[in-house]
C-alpha positions as CSV (number, residue, x, y, z in Angstrom):
1,X,0.0,0.0,0.0
2,X,2.9,2.3,0.7
3,X,6.1,2.3,-1.4
4,X,8.8,4.5,0.1
5,X,11.1,4.1,-2.9
6,X,10.7,7.7,-4.0
7,X,11.1,9.0,-0.5
8,X,14.2,6.9,0.0
9,X,15.7,8.3,-3.2
10,X,14.6,11.9,-2.4
11,X,16.1,11.8,1.1
12,X,19.1,9.8,0.0
13,X,18.0,7.2,2.5
14,X,18.5,9.5,5.4
15,X,16.4,8.2,8.3
16,X,16.1,11.6,10.0
17,X,14.7,13.2,6.8
18,X,12.5,10.2,6.1
19,X,11.0,10.4,9.6
20,X,10.4,14.2,9.0
21,X,8.5,13.7,5.7
22,X,6.5,10.8,7.0
23,X,5.6,12.8,10.1
24,X,4.5,15.8,7.9
25,X,2.3,13.5,5.9
26,X,0.8,12.0,9.1
27,X,0.1,15.5,10.4
28,X,-1.4,16.9,7.2
29,X,-3.4,14.0,5.7
30,X,-5.9,13.6,8.5
31,X,-6.5,17.4,8.7
32,X,-7.0,17.6,4.9
33,X,-9.5,14.7,5.1
34,X,-11.4,16.4,7.8
35,X,-11.6,19.5,5.7
36,X,-12.7,17.4,2.7
37,X,-15.5,15.9,4.7
38,X,-16.6,19.5,5.6
39,X,-16.4,20.5,2.0
40,X,-18.6,17.5,1.1
41,X,-21.1,18.4,3.8
42,X,-21.2,22.0,2.8
43,X,-21.4,21.1,-0.9
44,X,-18.3,23.2,-1.5
45,X,-17.2,21.2,-4.6
46,X,-14.4,23.5,-5.7
47,X,-12.7,23.5,-2.4
48,X,-13.1,19.7,-2.2
49,X,-11.3,19.5,-5.6
50,X,-8.6,21.8,-4.4
51,X,-8.0,19.8,-1.2
52,X,-7.9,16.5,-3.2
53,X,-5.4,18.2,-5.6
54,X,-3.2,19.4,-2.7
55,X,-3.0,16.0,-1.1
56,X,-2.0,14.2,-4.4
57,X,1.7,15.0,-4.3
58,X,2.0,14.0,-0.7
59,X,0.4,10.7,-1.4
60,X,2.8,10.3,-4.3
61,X,5.8,11.1,-2.0
62,X,4.6,8.3,0.4
63,X,4.1,5.9,-2.5
64,X,0.4,5.6,-1.9
65,X,-0.5,5.1,-5.5
66,X,-4.1,3.9,-5.0
67,X,-4.8,7.0,-2.8
68,X,-3.4,9.3,-5.5
69,X,-5.7,7.6,-8.1
70,X,-8.8,8.1,-5.9
71,X,-7.9,11.8,-5.4
72,X,-7.6,12.2,-9.1
73,X,-11.1,10.6,-9.4
74,X,-12.4,13.2,-6.9
75,X,-10.9,16.0,-9.0
76,X,-12.3,14.6,-12.2
77,X,-15.8,14.1,-10.7
78,X,-15.9,17.7,-9.5
79,X,-14.8,19.0,-12.9
80,X,-17.4,16.8,-14.6
81,X,-20.1,18.0,-12.1
82,X,-20.6,14.3,-11.2
83,X,-21.5,15.1,-7.6
84,X,-23.3,11.8,-6.9
85,X,-20.1,9.8,-6.7
86,X,-18.1,12.2,-4.5
87,X,-19.2,10.7,-1.1
88,X,-18.2,7.2,-2.2
89,X,-14.9,8.4,-3.6
90,X,-14.1,10.4,-0.5
91,X,-14.9,7.4,1.7
92,X,-12.7,5.1,-0.3
93,X,-9.9,7.7,-0.2
94,X,-10.2,8.0,3.5
95,X,-10.2,4.2,4.0
96,X,-6.9,4.0,2.0
97,X,-5.4,6.9,3.8
98,X,-6.3,5.5,7.2
99,X,-4.7,2.1,6.4
100,X,-1.6,3.9,4.9
101,X,-1.3,6.0,8.0
102,X,-1.2,2.9,10.2
103,X,1.5,1.4,8.0
104,X,3.5,4.6,8.0
105,X,3.4,4.9,11.8
106,X,4.8,1.3,11.9
107,X,7.6,2.3,9.6
108,X,8.4,5.4,11.7
109,X,9.0,3.0,14.6
110,X,11.6,1.2,12.5
111,X,13.9,4.3,12.2
């Protein structure tokens, strides 16, 4: 679910830097998802799209490809005004993120 190959290359396998970037993701992702849930509840589609877009590179850094794909689907659904699918896409994204966070927390303990 998480592939830290890019992060290892980016940080030159420096455990301190890797811990910092993983910690940043673990701090930002849950907050962004809370905001996205509010966007959905408030029917603020454009802000939902923006939040999904902003989380994409972070998911990419952590090698969470399936989360990145779901975030792209959210962006595309908003652009296509396909509002009916947004709740399911957000729930699937959140499920992936929650599992990824658990895995990343375990990896943090290994440094």
